N, CA, C and O atoms as a GROMACS GRO file, in nm:
protein
  236
    1MET      N    1  -0.141  -1.773  -0.320
    1MET     CA    2  -0.098  -1.667  -0.265
    1MET      C    3  -0.075  -1.573  -0.423
    1MET      O    4  -0.039  -1.628  -0.527
    2SER      N    5  -0.108  -1.420  -0.410
    2SER     CA    6  -0.119  -1.344  -0.491
    2SER      C    7  -0.036  -1.224  -0.456
    2SER      O    8  -0.045  -1.176  -0.343
    3THR      N    9   0.046  -1.170  -0.546
    3THR     CA   10   0.102  -1.026  -0.550
    3THR      C   11   0.042  -0.937  -0.599
    3THR      O   12  -0.005  -0.966  -0.709
    4ASP      N   13   0.018  -0.817  -0.558
    4ASP     CA   14  -0.062  -0.706  -0.576
    4ASP      C   15   0.018  -0.598  -0.683
    4ASP      O   16   0.123  -0.647  -0.723
    5ILE      N   17  -0.005  -0.494  -0.724
    5ILE     CA   18   0.061  -0.417  -0.804
    5ILE      C   19   0.194  -0.361  -0.734
    5ILE      O   20   0.295  -0.340  -0.801
    6ILE      N   21   0.188  -0.342  -0.618
    6ILE     CA   22   0.303  -0.290  -0.548
    6ILE      C   23   0.402  -0.415  -0.470
    6ILE      O   24   0.494  -0.393  -0.392
    7GLY      N   25   0.355  -0.543  -0.514
    7GLY     CA   26   0.433  -0.619  -0.446
    7GLY      C   27   0.419  -0.710  -0.316
    7GLY      O   28   0.498  -0.792  -0.270
    8THR      N   29   0.282  -0.665  -0.266
    8THR     CA   30   0.250  -0.703  -0.130
    8THR      C   31   0.180  -0.855  -0.151
    8THR      O   32   0.082  -0.869  -0.224
    9LYS      N   33   0.225  -0.938  -0.098
    9LYS     CA   34   0.148  -1.069  -0.100
    9LYS      C   35   0.033  -1.087  -0.034
    9LYS      O   36   0.033  -1.024   0.071
   10HIS      N   37  -0.080  -1.156  -0.055
   10HIS     CA   38  -0.193  -1.177   0.013
   10HIS      C   39  -0.261  -1.331  -0.039
   10HIS      O   40  -0.210  -1.408  -0.120
   11ILE      N   41  -0.369  -1.346   0.023
   11ILE     CA   42  -0.438  -1.459  -0.021
   11ILE      C   43  -0.568  -1.432  -0.004
   11ILE      O   44  -0.620  -1.365   0.085
   12ASP      N   45  -0.628  -1.502  -0.116
   12ASP     CA   46  -0.759  -1.473  -0.109
   12ASP      C   47  -0.833  -1.594  -0.079
   12ASP      O   48  -0.793  -1.694  -0.137
   13ILE      N   49  -0.928  -1.608  -0.005
   13ILE     CA   50  -0.994  -1.710   0.041
   13ILE      C   51  -1.167  -1.705   0.008
   13ILE      O   52  -1.232  -1.621   0.070
   14SER      N   53  -1.230  -1.782  -0.076
   14SER     CA   54  -1.376  -1.773  -0.099
   14SER      C   55  -1.456  -1.892  -0.030
   14SER      O   56  -1.402  -1.993   0.013
   15PRO      N   57  -1.590  -1.866  -0.025
   15PRO     CA   58  -1.604  -1.980   0.064
   15PRO      C   59  -1.652  -2.091   0.006
   15PRO      O   60  -1.721  -2.172   0.069
   16GLY      N   61  -1.619  -2.107  -0.126
   16GLY     CA   62  -1.605  -2.227  -0.219
   16GLY      C   63  -1.761  -2.275  -0.264
   16GLY      O   64  -1.855  -2.200  -0.290
   17ASP      N   65  -1.761  -2.413  -0.265
   17ASP     CA   66  -1.855  -2.458  -0.333
   17ASP      C   67  -1.937  -2.585  -0.245
   17ASP      O   68  -1.859  -2.665  -0.193
   18ALA      N   69  -2.065  -2.608  -0.226
   18ALA     CA   70  -2.094  -2.687  -0.122
   18ALA      C   71  -2.084  -2.839  -0.187
   18ALA      O   72  -2.132  -2.937  -0.130
   19GLY      N   73  -2.025  -2.846  -0.296
   19GLY     CA   74  -1.996  -2.971  -0.342
   19GLY      C   75  -1.874  -3.032  -0.311
   19GLY      O   76  -1.844  -3.149  -0.335
   20PHE      N   77  -1.793  -2.929  -0.244
   20PHE     CA   78  -1.682  -2.998  -0.198
   20PHE      C   79  -1.669  -3.007  -0.037
   20PHE      O   80  -1.732  -2.924   0.030
   21PRO      N   81  -1.594  -3.100   0.025
   21PRO     CA   82  -1.607  -3.140   0.162
   21PRO      C   83  -1.533  -3.012   0.197
   21PRO      O   84  -1.461  -2.938   0.130
   22GLU      N   85  -1.584  -3.007   0.353
   22GLU     CA   86  -1.530  -2.912   0.428
   22GLU      C   87  -1.374  -2.913   0.504
   22GLU      O   88  -1.343  -3.026   0.542
   23LEU      N   89  -1.307  -2.845   0.523
   23LEU     CA   90  -1.195  -2.843   0.564
   23LEU      C   91  -1.196  -2.855   0.708
   23LEU      O   92  -1.272  -2.800   0.787
   24ARG      N   93  -1.101  -2.935   0.732
   24ARG     CA   94  -1.069  -2.998   0.897
   24ARG      C   95  -0.939  -2.944   0.938
   24ARG      O   96  -0.847  -2.902   0.868
   25ASP      N   97  -0.949  -2.952   1.062
   25ASP     CA   98  -0.790  -2.937   1.139
   25ASP      C   99  -0.704  -3.003   1.065
   25ASP      O  100  -0.728  -3.118   1.029
   26GLY      N  101  -0.570  -2.922   1.027
   26GLY     CA  102  -0.482  -3.002   0.977
   26GLY      C  103  -0.506  -3.002   0.824
   26GLY      O  104  -0.396  -3.012   0.770
   27ASP      N  105  -0.600  -2.996   0.739
   27ASP     CA  106  -0.620  -3.020   0.603
   27ASP      C  107  -0.531  -2.858   0.566
   27ASP      O  108  -0.513  -2.756   0.634
   28CYS      N  109  -0.489  -2.903   0.413
   28CYS     CA  110  -0.397  -2.811   0.349
   28CYS      C  111  -0.481  -2.774   0.227
   28CYS      O  112  -0.548  -2.853   0.160
   29ILE      N  113  -0.467  -2.644   0.209
   29ILE     CA  114  -0.513  -2.574   0.077
   29ILE      C  115  -0.429  -2.565  -0.043
   29ILE      O  116  -0.321  -2.508  -0.030
   30SER      N  117  -0.455  -2.602  -0.136
   30SER     CA  118  -0.346  -2.600  -0.249
   30SER      C  119  -0.385  -2.450  -0.310
   30SER      O  120  -0.499  -2.404  -0.312
   31SER      N  121  -0.255  -2.377  -0.365
   31SER     CA  122  -0.283  -2.271  -0.458
   31SER      C  123  -0.291  -2.300  -0.606
   31SER      O  124  -0.243  -2.393  -0.671
   32GLN      N  125  -0.356  -2.206  -0.642
   32GLN     CA  126  -0.359  -2.212  -0.816
   32GLN      C  127  -0.286  -2.077  -0.854
   32GLN      O  128  -0.350  -1.972  -0.852
   33GLU      N  129  -0.156  -2.081  -0.889
   33GLU     CA  130  -0.091  -1.946  -0.949
   33GLU      C  131  -0.098  -1.967  -1.086
   33GLU      O  132  -0.107  -2.083  -1.127
   34ASN      N  133  -0.096  -1.870  -1.168
   34ASN     CA  134  -0.088  -1.845  -1.277
   34ASN      C  135   0.063  -1.820  -1.297
   34ASN      O  136   0.064  -1.698  -1.307
   35SER      N  137   0.187  -1.858  -1.309
   35SER     CA  138   0.320  -1.805  -1.296
   35SER      C  139   0.368  -1.710  -1.408
   35SER      O  140   0.471  -1.645  -1.386
   36ASP      N  141   0.306  -1.697  -1.522
   36ASP     CA  142   0.304  -1.634  -1.624
   36ASP      C  143   0.264  -1.461  -1.561
   36ASP      O  144   0.339  -1.364  -1.551
   37MET      N  145   0.160  -1.472  -1.539
   37MET     CA  146   0.075  -1.341  -1.448
   37MET      C  147   0.186  -1.298  -1.298
   37MET      O  148   0.240  -1.188  -1.282
   38MET      N  149   0.194  -1.390  -1.227
   38MET     CA  150   0.262  -1.356  -1.112
   38MET      C  151   0.404  -1.312  -1.162
   38MET      O  152   0.440  -1.206  -1.113
   39SER      N  153   0.489  -1.368  -1.244
   39SER     CA  154   0.589  -1.314  -1.336
   39SER      C  155   0.588  -1.159  -1.376
   39SER      O  156   0.663  -1.067  -1.343
   40THR      N  157   0.486  -1.162  -1.454
   40THR     CA  158   0.461  -1.027  -1.489
   40THR      C  159   0.439  -0.919  -1.381
   40THR      O  160   0.504  -0.814  -1.380
   41LEU      N  161   0.353  -0.947  -1.298
   41LEU     CA  162   0.316  -0.849  -1.186
   41LEU      C  163   0.458  -0.842  -1.096
   41LEU      O  164   0.487  -0.728  -1.060
   42THR      N  165   0.533  -0.930  -1.061
   42THR     CA  166   0.644  -0.927  -0.980
   42THR      C  167   0.744  -0.810  -1.068
   42THR      O  168   0.793  -0.714  -1.008
   43ASN      N  169   0.764  -0.830  -1.200
   43ASN     CA  170   0.873  -0.768  -1.271
   43ASN      C  171   0.794  -0.634  -1.272
   43ASN      O  172   0.879  -0.546  -1.268
   44ILE      N  173   0.645  -0.569  -1.276
   44ILE     CA  174   0.616  -0.450  -1.264
   44ILE      C  175   0.636  -0.410  -1.132
   44ILE      O  176   0.691  -0.300  -1.126
   45ALA      N  177   0.605  -0.472  -1.001
   45ALA     CA  178   0.638  -0.426  -0.873
   45ALA      C  179   0.768  -0.377  -0.853
   45ALA      O  180   0.796  -0.263  -0.816
   46ASP      N  181   0.882  -0.510  -0.890
   46ASP     CA  182   1.025  -0.409  -0.879
   46ASP      C  183   1.066  -0.333  -0.950
   46ASP      O  184   1.176  -0.285  -0.921
   47LYS      N  185   1.002  -0.292  -1.066
   47LYS     CA  186   1.036  -0.170  -1.152
   47LYS      C  187   0.964  -0.042  -1.084
   47LYS      O  188   1.013   0.071  -1.089
   48ILE      N  189   0.860  -0.069  -1.029
   48ILE     CA  190   0.790   0.039  -0.947
   48ILE      C  191   0.878   0.092  -0.829
   48ILE      O  192   0.904   0.211  -0.809
   49ASN      N  193   0.922  -0.021  -0.748
   49ASN     CA  194   0.990  -0.013  -0.629
   49ASN      C  195   1.158   0.043  -0.672
   49ASN      O  196   1.221   0.116  -0.596
   50LYS      N  197   1.199   0.008  -0.767
   50LYS     CA  198   1.323   0.087  -0.803
   50LYS      C  199   1.310   0.202  -0.838
   50LYS      O  200   1.395   0.283  -0.801
   51ALA      N  201   1.218   0.237  -0.905
   51ALA     CA  202   1.206   0.410  -0.928
   51ALA      C  203   1.181   0.471  -0.819
   51ALA      O  204   1.237   0.579  -0.801
   52LEU      N  205   1.084   0.415  -0.709
   52LEU     CA  206   1.067   0.490  -0.623
   52LEU      C  207   1.192   0.495  -0.533
   52LEU      O  208   1.222   0.603  -0.482
   53ASP      N  209   1.267   0.388  -0.509
   53ASP     CA  210   1.418   0.403  -0.448
   53ASP      C  211   1.481   0.522  -0.518
   53ASP      O  212   1.534   0.611  -0.452
   54ASN      N  213   1.476   0.525  -0.653
   54ASN     CA  214   1.563   0.638  -0.722
   54ASN      C  215   1.530   0.770  -0.704
   54ASN      O  216   1.610   0.863  -0.696
   55GLU      N  217   1.394   0.777  -0.698
   55GLU     CA  218   1.321   0.905  -0.650
   55GLU      C  219   1.356   0.915  -0.501
   55GLU      O  220   1.391   1.030  -0.475
   56LYS      N  221   1.358   0.846  -0.410
   56LYS     CA  222   1.438   0.923  -0.298
   56LYS      C  223   1.539   0.924  -0.274
   56LYS      O  224   1.578   0.988  -0.177
   57THR      N  225   1.637   0.842  -0.367
   57THR     CA  226   1.792   0.931  -0.348
   57THR      C  227   1.828   1.016  -0.428
   57THR      O  228   1.943   1.057  -0.416
   58ALA      N  229   1.749   1.067  -0.528
   58ALA     CA  230   1.752   1.177  -0.591
   58ALA      C  231   1.714   1.288  -0.502
   58ALA      O  232   1.750   1.397  -0.549
   59THR      N  233   1.664   1.294  -0.408
   59THR     CA  234   1.597   1.429  -0.362
   59THR      C  235   1.679   1.424  -0.232
   59THR      O  236   1.667   1.513  -0.148
   0.00000   0.00000   0.00000
């Protein structure tokens, strides 16, 4: 799962590699997150959202 610049979470799924087995019903997909990058993006998104909220209350 990833978080974009405005804080929306999404999942990117690619077709993968023929060298890996196909997923079957009930299989799980593990995620690979770069926690430092996620933390940075979350921090930026929080600051943007706070600034937008302040803008709304100021008008």
